[in-house]
MDAnalysis code that builds the backbone (N, CA, C; Angstrom):
import MDAnalysis as mda
import numpy as np

u = mda.Universe.empty(192, n_residues=64, atom_resindex=np.repeat(np.arange(64), 3), trajectory=True)
u.add_TopologyAttr("name", ["N", "CA", "C"] * 64)
u.add_TopologyAttr("resid", np.arange(1, 65))
u.add_TopologyAttr("resname", ["UNK", "UNK", "UNK", "UNK", "UNK", "UNK", "UNK", "UNK", "UNK", "UNK", "UNK", "UNK", "UNK", "UNK", "UNK", "UNK", "UNK", "UNK", "UNK", "UNK", "UNK", "UNK", "UNK", "UNK", "UNK", "UNK", "UNK", "UNK", "UNK", "UNK", "UNK", "UNK", "UNK", "UNK", "UNK", "UNK", "UNK", "UNK", "UNK", "UNK", "UNK", "UNK", "UNK", "UNK", "UNK", "UNK", "UNK", "UNK", "UNK", "UNK", "UNK", "UNK", "UNK", "UNK", "UNK", "UNK", "UNK", "UNK", "UNK", "UNK", "UNK", "UNK", "UNK", "UNK"])
u.atoms.positions = np.array([
    [7.636, -22.025, -2.423],
    [6.866, -21.027, -1.698],
    [6.176, -20.107, -2.696],
    [4.913, -19.900, -2.520],
    [4.134, -19.050, -3.419],
    [4.491, -17.584, -3.210],
    [4.384, -16.800, -4.271],
    [4.639, -15.367, -4.194],
    [3.326, -14.655, -3.908],
    [3.243, -13.971, -2.757],
    [2.014, -13.296, -2.352],
    [1.982, -11.834, -2.764],
    [3.077, -11.349, -3.338],
    [3.139, -9.959, -3.771],
    [2.451, -9.841, -5.134],
    [1.667, -8.794, -5.302],
    [0.913, -8.579, -6.530],
    [1.388, -7.285, -7.176],
    [1.517, -7.289, -8.479],
    [1.869, -6.067, -9.203],
    [0.589, -5.317, -9.532],
    [0.671, -3.984, -9.421],
    [-0.481, -3.151, -9.708],
    [0.010, -1.920, -10.442],
    [-0.522, -1.670, -11.620],
    [-0.148, -0.497, -12.402],
    [-1.130, 0.622, -12.110],
    [-0.588, 1.825, -11.897],
    [-1.428, 2.964, -11.565],
    [-1.067, 4.137, -12.478],
    [-2.075, 4.809, -12.976],
    [-1.850, 6.035, -13.745],
    [-1.986, 7.215, -12.801],
    [-1.016, 8.151, -12.881],
    [-1.005, 9.282, -11.962],
    [-0.344, 10.481, -12.644],
    [-0.792, 11.652, -12.288],
    [-0.222, 12.884, -12.807],
    [1.277, 12.934, -12.491],
    [2.091, 13.290, -13.458],
    [3.545, 13.290, -13.305],
    [4.021, 14.188, -12.156],
    [3.473, 15.404, -12.076],
    [3.880, 16.338, -11.005],
    [3.527, 15.772, -9.628],
    [2.356, 15.190, -9.522],
    [1.937, 14.599, -8.261],
    [2.871, 13.453, -7.872],
    [3.236, 12.622, -8.827],
    [4.146, 11.512, -8.558],
    [5.510, 12.016, -8.109],
    [6.017, 13.050, -8.755],
    [7.312, 13.603, -8.369],
    [7.268, 14.138, -6.937],
    [6.182, 14.786, -6.568],
    [6.029, 15.282, -5.205],
    [5.934, 14.123, -4.218],
    [5.208, 13.080, -4.618],
    [5.087, 11.899, -3.759],
    [6.444, 11.232, -3.561],
    [7.228, 11.128, -4.622],
    [8.571, 10.551, -4.521],
    [9.446, 11.372, -3.580],
    [9.292, 12.677, -3.611],
    [10.045, 13.558, -2.724],
    [9.711, 13.239, -1.262],
    [8.412, 13.093, -0.987],
    [7.974, 12.755, 0.371],
    [8.533, 11.397, 0.780],
    [8.426, 10.415, -0.100],
    [8.923, 9.070, 0.195],
    [10.419, 9.111, 0.502],
    [11.163, 9.840, -0.304],
    [12.605, 9.949, -0.107],
    [12.917, 10.593, 1.241],
    [12.137, 11.582, 1.627],
    [12.367, 12.248, 2.911],
    [12.104, 11.309, 4.083],
    [11.322, 10.260, 3.854],
    [11.028, 9.251, 4.870],
    [11.965, 8.045, 4.759],
    [12.884, 8.089, 3.788],
    [13.820, 6.983, 3.600],
    [13.212, 5.770, 2.949],
    [12.162, 5.995, 2.149],
    [11.478, 4.884, 1.486],
    [11.423, 5.117, -0.014],
    [11.193, 4.020, -0.736],
    [10.879, 4.141, -2.159],
    [9.425, 4.600, -2.258],
    [9.042, 5.086, -3.416],
    [7.646, 5.486, -3.623],
    [6.727, 4.281, -3.411],
    [7.155, 3.111, -3.844],
    [6.356, 1.909, -3.678],
    [6.120, 1.602, -2.199],
    [7.172, 1.650, -1.396],
    [7.037, 1.369, 0.039],
    [6.211, 2.442, 0.743],
    [6.370, 3.684, 0.322],
    [5.586, 4.765, 0.919],
    [4.102, 4.558, 0.632],
    [3.778, 4.188, -0.602],
    [2.393, 3.918, -0.963],
    [1.842, 2.740, -0.158],
    [2.657, 1.717, 0.024],
    [2.230, 0.567, 0.816],
    [1.899, 0.990, 2.250],
    [2.691, 1.873, 2.828],
    [2.429, 2.361, 4.182],
    [1.113, 3.135, 4.240],
    [0.870, 3.993, 3.245],
    [-0.400, 4.725, 3.181],
    [-1.580, 3.769, 3.094],
    [-1.458, 2.751, 2.261],
    [-2.544, 1.781, 2.091],
    [-2.799, 1.030, 3.398],
    [-1.740, 0.592, 4.062],
    [-1.906, -0.115, 5.338],
    [-2.622, 0.751, 6.361],
    [-2.231, 2.026, 6.458],
    [-2.888, 2.922, 7.418],
    [-4.342, 3.149, 7.053],
    [-4.642, 3.290, 5.786],
    [-6.024, 3.519, 5.343],
    [-6.904, 2.317, 5.635],
    [-6.382, 1.122, 5.343],
    [-7.140, -0.104, 5.614],
    [-7.382, -0.239, 7.116],
    [-6.356, 0.003, 7.920],
    [-6.509, -0.101, 9.375],
    [-7.557, 0.884, 9.885],
    [-7.542, 2.105, 9.382],
    [-8.519, 3.111, 9.809],
    [-9.935, 2.716, 9.393],
    [-10.072, 2.213, 8.180],
    [-11.387, 1.777, 7.696],
    [-11.914, 0.639, 8.558],
    [-11.044, -0.363, 8.821],
    [-11.477, -1.515, 9.603],
    [-11.791, -1.131, 11.047],
    [-11.076, -0.179, 11.590],
    [-11.360, 0.265, 12.948],
    [-12.767, 0.864, 13.034],
    [-13.150, 1.583, 12.006],
    [-14.457, 2.234, 11.978],
    [-15.581, 1.273, 11.571],
    [-15.306, 0.389, 10.606],
    [-16.356, -0.419, 9.987],
    [-16.266, -1.924, 10.234],
    [-15.242, -2.379, 10.920],
    [-15.057, -3.810, 11.122],
    [-14.137, -4.399, 10.075],
    [-13.681, -5.603, 10.347],
    [-12.721, -6.260, 9.465],
    [-13.290, -6.467, 8.063],
    [-12.472, -6.213, 7.086],
    [-12.856, -6.410, 5.683],
    [-12.659, -7.891, 5.360],
    [-13.710, -8.566, 4.881],
    [-13.549, -9.981, 4.522],
    [-12.701, -10.117, 3.258],
    [-11.800, -11.080, 3.275],
    [-10.925, -11.336, 2.129],
    [-11.268, -12.715, 1.597],
    [-11.359, -12.832, 0.291],
    [-11.816, -14.089, -0.318],
    [-10.676, -14.984, -0.781],
    [-9.476, -14.820, -0.198],
    [-8.360, -15.695, -0.545],
    [-7.928, -16.446, 0.700],
    [-7.138, -17.487, 0.500],
    [-6.650, -18.258, 1.628],
    [-5.187, -17.955, 1.914],
    [-4.671, -16.837, 1.387],
    [-3.282, -16.457, 1.624],
    [-3.073, -16.133, 3.104],
    [-1.868, -16.380, 3.567],
    [-1.559, -16.084, 4.952],
    [-1.625, -14.583, 5.192],
    [-2.110, -14.202, 6.349],
    [-2.227, -12.797, 6.703],
    [-0.852, -12.159, 6.842],
    [-0.732, -10.912, 6.363],
    [0.476, -10.090, 6.482],
    [1.681, -10.633, 5.731],
    [1.497, -11.410, 4.704],
    [2.626, -11.862, 3.889],
    [3.178, -10.660, 3.158],
    [4.496, -10.537, 3.174],
    [5.125, -9.410, 2.487],
    [6.226, -9.868, 1.610],
])
């Protein structure tokens, strides 16, 4: 089975990251999972306003 998860490195201000981790912890999530939730909501909002974003891969939809 192919791995559909992709690693992504991000540079971010240390204080901002610590605050983000605090929020994630208060929601019972890791910072990574919290960021994933934000991204999913942002993509959904964008697509609702502008239509579906075309993806140029043949990966199955919603693989996690």
